C-alpha positions in Angstrom: 77.7 -56.7 -85.6 81.3 -56.3 -84.4 80.8 -57.7 -80.9 83.7 -57.1 -78.6 82.4 -58.3 -75.2 79.6 -60.5 -73.8 78.9 -60.7 -70.1 76.3 -63.1 -68.5 75.1 -62.7 -65.0 72.9 -65.8 -64.2 72.1 -64.5 -60.7 70.8 -61.2 -61.9 69.3 -62.8 -65.1 71.1 -60.3 -67.3 73.1 -60.4 -70.6 75.3 -57.5 -71.7 76.6 -57.3 -75.2 79.1 -54.6 -76.2 79.7 -53.8 -79.9 81.8 -51.2 -81.6 81.0 -49.7 -85.0 83.2 -47.7 -87.4 80.4 -45.2 -87.8 79.2 -42.2 -85.9 76.5 -42.5 -83.3 73.9 -40.8 -85.5 74.5 -43.4 -88.2 74.2 -46.4 -85.9 71.1 -44.8 -84.3 69.5 -44.4 -87.8 69.9 -48.1 -88.5 67.6 -48.8 -85.5 65.2 -46.0 -86.3 64.5 -47.1 -89.9 62.7 -50.5 -90.1 64.2 -51.2 -93.6 67.7 -50.9 -92.2 66.8 -52.8 -89.0 65.6 -55.7 -91.1 69.1 -56.1 -92.5 70.5 -57.2 -89.2 67.7 -58.0 -86.7 67.7 -61.8 -85.9 69.9 -64.5 -87.2 70.8 -64.6 -91.0 68.8 -67.8 -91.4 65.7 -66.1 -90.0 65.5 -62.7 -91.7 63.1 -60.1 -90.1 60.3 -58.1 -91.7 59.0 -55.2 -89.8 55.3 -54.5 -90.4 55.0 -51.7 -87.8 57.7 -49.4 -86.4 56.6 -46.6 -84.1 59.9 -45.6 -82.6 58.6 -43.3 -79.9 57.8 -43.7 -76.2 54.6 -45.6 -76.0 55.0 -46.8 -79.6 55.3 -50.3 -80.8 57.2 -52.3 -83.4 55.9 -55.6 -84.7 57.9 -58.0 -86.9 58.1 -61.5 -88.1 61.1 -63.7 -88.9 60.9 -66.3 -91.6 62.8 -69.5 -91.2 64.6 -71.5 -93.8 61.6 -73.8 -94.4 59.1 -70.9 -94.5 58.0 -71.1 -90.8 57.3 -67.7 -89.1 57.9 -66.4 -85.6 56.5 -63.0 -84.7 57.6 -60.5 -82.0 57.2 -57.0 -80.8 58.9 -54.1 -79.0 57.1 -51.7 -76.8 59.1 -48.5 -76.5 59.5 -47.5 -72.8 62.3 -44.9 -73.3 63.5 -43.2 -76.5 66.3 -40.6 -76.0 67.7 -40.0 -79.5 70.5 -40.7 -80.3 71.8 -41.9 -77.0 69.5 -44.7 -75.7 66.3 -46.5 -76.1 64.6 -49.2 -74.0 62.0 -51.8 -75.0 59.9 -54.6 -73.7 60.5 -57.4 -76.2 58.0 -60.3 -76.5 56.4 -62.9 -78.8 53.3 -62.4 -80.9 50.7 -65.1 -81.8 49.0 -65.5 -85.1 46.3 -63.1 -83.9 48.8 -60.3 -83.4 48.5 -60.4 -79.6 51.2 -61.2 -77.1 51.5 -65.0 -76.5 50.1 -65.8 -73.0 52.6 -67.5 -70.8 55.6 -66.6 -73.0 58.3 -64.5 -71.3 59.2 -60.9 -72.2 62.5 -59.2 -71.9 63.4 -55.6 -71.1 66.3 -54.5 -73.3 68.2 -51.2 -73.0 70.4 -50.1 -76.0 72.9 -47.3 -75.3 75.1 -45.5 -77.9 78.2 -43.5 -77.2 81.1 -42.1 -79.2 84.2 -44.3 -79.0 87.5 -44.1 -80.9 86.0 -42.2 -83.8 83.0 -44.6 -84.0 80.3 -45.8 -81.8 80.2 -48.2 -78.8 76.8 -49.8 -78.3 75.9 -51.6 -75.1 72.8 -53.8 -75.0 71.6 -54.9 -71.5 68.9 -57.5 -71.5 
């Protein structure tokens, strides 16, 4: 991802990441809407993601696991709070246990992704 800016606000407990893509908004949106495309970039390269559920609608849920270099697995989910195609979506992001349920005591994060045209491509702002 071509990240152009990162802003941390420890007092507000927020992290803002700004990226710019040489592709139209609809194309960048499609990469998040399609789980096979999302797998190509979600998570660090050493921990590739596999999405086993991807209901990209308000009230829907995505579930995935990432596989580490030694075969270890870490699972997570998104619960879709807002989906405004192709402009923005917002999720609650958390960890899943081996039973497929959210892990008690583990934190969740609210993440908002926004997409807007910029210089013939797309500017994406992610606020966590």
